[in-house]
C-alpha positions as semicolon CSV with decimal commas, in nm:
position;residue;x (nm);y (nm);z (nm)
1;M;3,537;-0,967;3,235
2;I;3,265;-1,079;3,487
3;M;2,925;-0,966;3,398
4;A;2,762;-0,744;3,671
5;A;2,478;-0,890;3,873
6;S;2,245;-0,614;3,754
7;E;2,283;-0,703;3,392
8;T;1,993;-0,889;3,239
9;T;1,952;-1,145;2,968
10;I;1,842;-0,967;2,645
11;L;1,861;-1,278;2,416
12;D;1,803;-1,633;2,529
13;V;1,836;-1,938;2,300
14;R;1,746;-2,299;2,388
15;D;1,767;-2,609;2,177
16;L;1,841;-2,425;1,853
17;Q;1,891;-2,650;1,540
18;A;1,918;-2,546;1,179
19;R;1,903;-2,792;0,890
20;R;2,003;-2,764;0,528
21;G;1,952;-3,046;0,286
22;G;1,874;-3,276;0,567
23;V;2,196;-3,199;0,746
24;T;2,215;-3,031;1,076
25;V;2,431;-2,717;1,038
26;L;2,362;-2,573;1,386
27;D;2,307;-2,742;1,714
28;I;2,311;-2,487;2,005
29;P;2,148;-2,628;2,320
30;V;2,204;-2,302;2,525
31;L;2,315;-1,945;2,448
32;E;2,253;-1,612;2,623
33;L;2,340;-1,263;2,560
34;K;2,344;-1,006;2,832
35;S;2,230;-0,645;2,796
36;G;2,519;-0,434;2,668
37;E;2,739;-0,742;2,628
38;V;2,965;-0,808;2,310
39;L;2,992;-1,178;2,220
40;S;3,233;-1,285;1,950
41;L;3,195;-1,604;1,760
42;I;3,516;-1,745;1,623
43;G;3,592;-2,059;1,435
44;P;3,725;-2,189;1,102
45;N;3,527;-2,149;0,771
46;G;3,212;-2,364;0,780
47;A;3,199;-2,366;1,152
48;G;2,850;-2,217;1,146
49;K;2,925;-1,845;1,270
50;S;2,730;-1,670;0,985
51;S;2,442;-1,926;1,003
52;L;2,418;-1,864;1,379
53;L;2,403;-1,480;1,323
54;L;2,136;-1,518;1,059
55;V;1,920;-1,751;1,277
56;L;1,957;-1,513;1,571
57;A;1,832;-1,225;1,344
58;R;1,552;-1,448;1,238
59;L;1,656;-1,428;0,875
60;I;1,674;-1,803;0,828
61;P;1,449;-2,059;0,989
62;A;1,549;-2,295;1,290
63;S;1,389;-2,497;1,545
64;G;1,420;-2,428;1,922
65;T;1,326;-2,130;2,136
66;L;1,445;-1,777;2,098
67;R;1,345;-1,520;2,367
68;F;1,414;-1,144;2,336
69;K;1,382;-0,981;2,673
70;G;1,183;-1,279;2,790
71;Q;0,944;-1,285;2,503
72;D;0,924;-1,580;2,276
73;I;0,999;-1,486;1,919
74;H;0,811;-1,741;1,695
75;R;0,806;-1,763;1,322
76;N;0,474;-1,592;1,295
77;T;0,459;-1,398;1,621
78;G;0,671;-1,105;1,736
79;V;0,921;-1,129;1,446
80;L;0,855;-0,794;1,294
81;D;0,885;-0,606;1,611
82;Y;1,200;-0,793;1,698
83;R;1,363;-0,715;1,359
84;R;1,279;-0,344;1,433
85;R;1,484;-0,367;1,736
86;I;1,795;-0,522;1,587
87;A;2,045;-0,442;1,312
88;M;2,282;-0,658;1,100
89;V;2,604;-0,551;0,935
90;F;2,747;-0,774;0,669
91;Q;3,114;-0,808;0,545
92;E;3,008;-0,649;0,234
93;P;2,833;-0,311;0,310
94;L;2,538;-0,354;0,064
95;L;2,463;0,006;0,016
96;L;2,191;0,152;-0,169
97;D;2,250;0,340;-0,507
98;T;2,213;0,680;-0,343
99;T;2,385;0,923;-0,096
100;V;2,554;0,841;0,215
101;F;2,286;1,041;0,403
102;D;2,013;0,844;0,234
103;N;2,177;0,519;0,312
104;V;2,198;0,596;0,674
105;A;1,830;0,720;0,677
106;A;1,704;0,407;0,502
107;G;1,610;0,219;0,821
108;L;1,453;0,504;0,978
109;K;1,235;0,578;0,686
110;L;1,125;0,215;0,686
111;R;1,007;0,272;1,039
112;G;0,803;0,566;0,945
113;M;0,980;0,831;1,155
114;K;0,923;1,201;1,105
115;R;1,166;1,381;0,875
116;R;1,314;1,602;1,144
117;E;1,398;1,306;1,366
118;I;1,535;1,119;1,082
119;G;1,760;1,415;1,004
120;D;1,879;1,435;1,365
121;R;1,947;1,060;1,388
122;V;2,134;1,053;1,065
123;I;2,352;1,347;1,160
124;A;2,428;1,200;1,505
125;A;2,525;0,856;1,343
126;L;2,753;1,009;1,075
127;A;2,936;1,196;1,337
128;Q;2,977;0,888;1,550
129;F;3,162;0,711;1,270
130;G;3,347;1,029;1,150
131;I;3,189;1,057;0,807
132;S;2,978;1,367;0,835
133;H;3,173;1,520;0,561
134;L;3,062;1,234;0,327
135;A;2,676;1,301;0,375
136;R;2,619;1,421;0,037
137;R;2,856;1,182;-0,141
138;H;2,715;0,906;-0,365
139;A;2,781;0,549;-0,221
140;R;2,949;0,437;-0,547
141;T;3,229;0,686;-0,486
142;L;3,322;0,558;-0,135
143;S;3,629;0,353;-0,041
144;G;3,598;0,025;0,139
145;G;3,647;0,182;0,483
146;E;3,396;0,461;0,404
147;S;3,137;0,222;0,279
148;Q;3,170;0,005;0,588
149;R;3,152;0,313;0,813
150;T;2,830;0,404;0,634
151;S;2,689;0,071;0,692
152;L;2,766;0,079;1,054
153;A;2,616;0,419;1,082
154;R;2,307;0,296;0,908
155;A;2,279;0,015;1,165
156;F;2,334;0,242;1,469
157;A;2,104;0,519;1,344
158;I;1,811;0,307;1,436
159;Q;1,936;0,279;1,794
160;P;1,921;-0,115;1,802
161;E;1,920;-0,307;2,123
162;I;2,128;-0,568;1,948
163;V;2,361;-0,552;1,652
164;F;2,481;-0,851;1,468
165;L;2,810;-0,807;1,286
166;D;2,925;-1,071;1,013
167;E;3,302;-1,036;0,954
168;P;3,274;-0,653;0,942
169;F;3,649;-0,585;0,905
170;S;3,772;-0,877;0,705
171;S;3,793;-0,696;0,363
172;L;3,959;-0,383;0,502
173;D;4,332;-0,291;0,492
174;P;4,513;-0,308;0,822
175;P;4,519;0,076;0,897
176;T;4,158;0,128;0,802
177;R;4,055;-0,185;0,999
178;E;4,244;-0,066;1,314
179;G;4,077;0,281;1,301
180;L;3,726;0,131;1,259
181;I;3,775;-0,136;1,547
182;E;3,873;0,145;1,778
183;D;3,565;0,362;1,677
184;L;3,326;0,059;1,698
185;H;3,462;-0,029;2,046
186;R;3,403;0,322;2,164
187;I;3,061;0,346;2,029
188;L;2,945;0,007;2,156
189;K;3,061;0,111;2,507
190;E;2,906;0,461;2,488
191;T;2,573;0,325;2,345
192;K;2,562;0,013;2,565
193;T;2,434;-0,178;2,267
194;A;2,460;-0,557;2,282
195;A;2,646;-0,709;1,992
196;V;2,730;-1,061;1,838
197;M;3,015;-1,058;1,607
198;A;3,142;-1,339;1,373
199;T;3,524;-1,307;1,320
200;H;3,816;-1,510;1,210
201;D;4,052;-1,274;1,392
202;R;4,115;-1,371;1,763
203;I;4,274;-1,011;1,823
204;E;3,950;-0,853;1,727
205;A;3,763;-1,087;1,953
206;L;3,995;-1,004;2,251
207;R;3,967;-0,615;2,192
208;L;3,593;-0,598;2,148
209;S;3,429;-0,878;2,351
210;Q;3,331;-0,971;2,699
211;R;3,295;-1,319;2,599
212;V;3,417;-1,534;2,313
213;A;3,248;-1,847;2,174
214;V;3,443;-2,099;1,965
215;M;3,252;-2,290;1,704
216;K;3,320;-2,601;1,522
217;A;3,064;-2,804;1,289
218;G;2,783;-2,589;1,400
219;K;2,835;-2,630;1,775
220;I;2,991;-2,396;2,037
221;V;3,273;-2,595;2,193
222;Q;3,375;-2,340;2,445
223;I;3,247;-2,007;2,551
224;G;3,375;-1,776;2,819
225;P;3,579;-1,459;2,881
226;P;3,846;-1,411;2,617
227;T;4,139;-1,463;2,853
228;D;3,995;-1,792;2,970
229;V;3,930;-1,927;2,624
230;M;4,268;-1,806;2,493
231;N;4,468;-1,941;2,796
232;R;4,268;-2,250;2,905
233;P;4,114;-2,413;2,601
234;V;3,912;-2,727;2,660
235;D;4,056;-2,930;2,390
236;E;4,335;-2,952;2,125
237;F;4,106;-2,796;1,843
238;V;4,026;-2,486;2,059
239;A;4,394;-2,473;2,159
240;S;4,529;-2,463;1,801
241;F;4,262;-2,212;1,702
242;V;4,337;-1,966;1,970
243;G;4,715;-1,959;1,916
244;M;4,837;-2,234;2,136
245;E;5,107;-2,304;1,876
246;T;5,291;-2,570;2,083
247;L;5,100;-2,884;2,149
248;I;5,314;-3,167;2,300
249;P;5,148;-3,511;2,387
250;G;5,275;-3,676;2,702
251;E;5,202;-3,885;3,012
252;I;5,185;-3,789;3,383
253;V;5,457;-3,963;3,565
254;R;5,444;-3,775;3,905
255;A;5,190;-3,558;4,079
256;A;5,201;-3,374;4,412
257;A;5,071;-3,060;4,579
258;G;4,930;-2,924;4,246
259;T;5,239;-2,981;4,057
260;I;5,267;-3,247;3,779
261;I;5,562;-3,393;3,589
262;I;5,484;-3,504;3,225
263;H;5,702;-3,741;3,029
264;V;5,716;-3,612;2,671
265;G;5,945;-3,862;2,508
266;D;6,338;-3,921;2,466
267;G;6,369;-3,892;2,842
268;Q;6,238;-3,539;2,860
269;E;5,989;-3,414;3,109
270;I;5,783;-3,101;3,151
271;E;5,672;-2,952;3,479
272;A;5,330;-2,787;3,505
273;V;5,059;-2,699;3,737
274;G;4,740;-2,900;3,734
275;A;4,526;-3,182;3,918
276;F;4,614;-3,500;3,727
277;H;4,699;-3,854;3,814
278;P;5,010;-4,065;3,709
279;G;4,949;-4,265;3,405
280;E;4,691;-4,008;3,243
281;R;4,764;-3,908;2,877
282;V;4,772;-3,539;2,833
283;V;4,865;-3,259;2,592
284;C;5,075;-2,969;2,706
285;C;4,969;-2,635;2,536
286;I;5,207;-2,357;2,545
287;R;5,157;-2,002;2,404
288;P;5,469;-1,875;2,201
289;E;5,473;-1,544;2,390
290;Q;5,538;-1,755;2,710
291;V;5,863;-1,895;2,572
292;T;6,202;-1,728;2,638
293;L;6,501;-1,808;2,413
294;S;6,876;-1,785;2,512
295;V;7,188;-1,856;2,315
296;G;7,406;-1,908;2,630
297;G;7,175;-2,098;2,867
298;F;6,999;-1,952;3,167
299;P;7,124;-1,845;3,498
300;S;7,088;-2,103;3,786
301;G;6,844;-1,878;3,966
302;A;6,610;-1,850;3,671
303;S;6,232;-1,865;3,775
304;A;6,145;-2,083;3,482
305;R;6,115;-2,448;3,576
306;N;6,139;-2,588;3,223
307;I;6,473;-2,527;3,055
308;A;6,597;-2,724;2,765
309;P;6,862;-2,709;2,480
310;G;6,763;-2,715;2,111
311;V;6,823;-2,607;1,768
312;V;6,657;-2,333;1,565
313;A;6,451;-2,499;1,308
314;Q;6,273;-2,210;1,133
315;I;6,238;-1,833;1,148
316;T;5,907;-1,700;1,022
317;P;5,847;-1,315;0,991
318;L;5,511;-1,193;1,125
319;G;5,510;-0,827;1,075
320;L;5,614;-0,666;1,414
321;F;5,781;-0,985;1,535
322;Y;5,916;-1,329;1,433
323;R;5,810;-1,691;1,510
324;V;6,111;-1,898;1,605
325;S;6,050;-2,271;1,572
326;V;6,293;-2,481;1,792
327;K;6,346;-2,860;1,791
328;S;6,427;-2,972;2,142
329;G;6,320;-3,322;2,152
330;F;5,984;-3,174;2,094
331;C;5,882;-2,888;1,870
332;I;5,828;-2,550;2,048
333;S;5,750;-2,201;1,905
334;A;5,855;-1,861;2,058
335;F;5,785;-1,503;1,950
336;V;6,069;-1,257;1,936
337;T;6,103;-0,903;1,828
338;A;6,334;-0,807;1,546
339;P;6,579;-0,636;1,790
340;A;6,588;-0,946;2,004
341;L;6,659;-1,162;1,682
342;D;6,949;-0,955;1,606
343;E;7,078;-0,920;1,963
344;L;7,071;-1,301;2,001
345;S;7,208;-1,356;1,653
346;I;6,943;-1,635;1,600
347;E;6,978;-1,814;1,281
348;E;6,836;-2,140;1,144
349;G;7,045;-2,439;1,258
350;K;7,191;-2,247;1,554
351;P;7,199;-2,420;1,906
352;I;6,955;-2,234;2,140
353;F;6,800;-2,281;2,489
354;V;6,426;-2,251;2,549
355;S;6,257;-2,192;2,876
356;F;5,903;-2,150;3,012
357;K;5,744;-2,149;3,358
358;A;5,540;-2,440;3,487
359;T;5,242;-2,193;3,503
360;A;5,274;-2,121;3,118
361;V;5,175;-2,482;3,049
362;H;4,806;-2,555;3,005
363;V;4,737;-2,918;3,042
364;I;4,439;-3,096;2,896
365;K;4,349;-3,464;2,871
366;S;4,431;-3,619;2,528
């Protein structure tokens, strides 16, 4: 999604660095968050996602510049006012030992609001997250999903301008997580609240975010709209992390009019689209959903430019679909549904054909 020209920068970071035990754990030269934007931070454990959230919330120290709506937020200047205008939600709800109503009211009481306004805000926040019926329940009696809804309602009750979310769904079961993601997506859109969310789940990032930042070793290695990051990763690390399950090294042997031919070993070639020169070493990245399987070959008029015979090496169930790994001189993965698996009678060790379009191959320099 392209940000509208009228949207302004609400949070601006420059030359941010955080160190622990003499080791740099965060190194972020530039990062901006637009008003109303949802930015997801994805990456493996230890990539620095949670640390970045804590630094942005000014909960742990870091060097560099952080501006909120154009105003510098220094260690001893403007921090309290800034914290009053943001909220943070952790993986564990961290609820107080009291009722749901009093938990949601906690931040409002700290801000010295009048009792009537607190009541109105709490009632609205409980309704937003579908937990009005839990208002008088004690926090200790709540399920995991109810606890996280309470935590989110507490954060949104203060009407923050930015909410920081640290793996808010990771401990929930799939149905509970699904419902909460839908509600959060709706509420962020309705309230136009800016958000920065750390997550391991790229599907969550795709559904909730206008931009995704991939982190590695405390650095942002790629940032952009989700479809760009998922389909055009800048390197092999990002490619593997965002689901490019097939990575095939090769060498450009021909290039003309935007089309390239890549030698990938054993006399095999892959046709792709890109601006490269003969002799360059590259890696072909292919998403499994872009690969088609056939047990009887493909018709001569098929639109895919890359067709190769192979053998089914492994079939892995993944819930609603299966991953089929094929050895075809190189290893390639495809996703198929259960009906398609049965219809094609796909079995390990069985001969099969794979095909994919030239436009389905994302090529990066190795």
